[in-house]
N, C-alpha and C positions, 0 to 999 in steps of 0.2 A: 438245592434251590433251582439250579439250572434246568434239570430234567422236569421238575415240578412246574416251573414257569412255562417251558416249552409245551408240556402236556396240557396245561390250562389253555394257552392261546391257540393251540391247534384243535381244541375240542369243539363240540357242537354248540355249547352254551356261549353266549357272548361274554367277554371278559373286559372289565373296566380296570385299566391299570393307571394308577396315580404315581407319576415319577416325581419324587420330592427329595428334599434335604432337611435334616433336623434343624438347621439354623435359619431356615426360610420361613418368615412370618406368613406370607400369603399361602404357603404350603400347609401351615397349621389351620388355616381357615377352611381348607378342603375337607378336614376330618368330619365336621358335622354334615357337610354336603354329601359325602360318601355314605355316612350312616343313614341319612334320610333316603338316599337312593336305594340302599339295601332294604330298608323298611318297605319301600314301595314295590321293588321287583322281587324280593324274596329269593327263592332258589332258582329263579329263571335267568339269573346272571351271576357271575363271580366277580368280586371286587378285590383287587390286589393293590398293595402299596409297595412301590419299588424305590428303595433308597439309592439315589444315584452315586453316592460315594462308595457304598458297599457293593453296588452292582454296576460299576462303571462300564463294563462290557456292554450291557443292555442300553445304557445311556448313549454310548457311541453307536451301537447297532441301529437305534431308532432316531438318531440325530437330535437328541434332546439338547436344545441350546438355551432354553429358559425353563424355569420351574415356578410353579407346578405346571406340568403338562399331563393331560389326561388323554389316553389312547384307548379306544374300544376296538378289540380284536374279535373276530369270529372265524373259525376254521383257518387260523394262521394269517388271515388278511386283516389289514388295518381298515376298519370301517369308518372311523372318525377320529380326529385328534384336535385338541385345543390347548394352546399354551396360555397360561394365566388362570385365574379362578373361573371354574365352570359352575354354572348353577345347577340345582337339582333338576329344574325343568329342561335345561339343555340336554343333560345326560339321559333323562327319561325319554325325551323326544327321540333321541338317537337309538335307544334300546327298544322302543315300542314296536317297530316293524321287524325286529329280529326275534 
């Protein structure tokens, strides 16, 4: 997982990462949002879900203090982040210039 994650976030395509936990109700609300984003952006962006319990290293690395937190990466840099439920429109707006 680690090499794959690093490979994705270092790539040329923008990567939307949803940091979540299985027990988190607001996190569950992000699933249809991310599905809709994927339908709109298609192959022009990658969407990943990162369970903070199974991947605590990344939760610490990116200072995830509340969930859900969505971070958009491009070429290894954080382009945008939001804690709480993000809307389809917010995510699309951030991806559009990328």
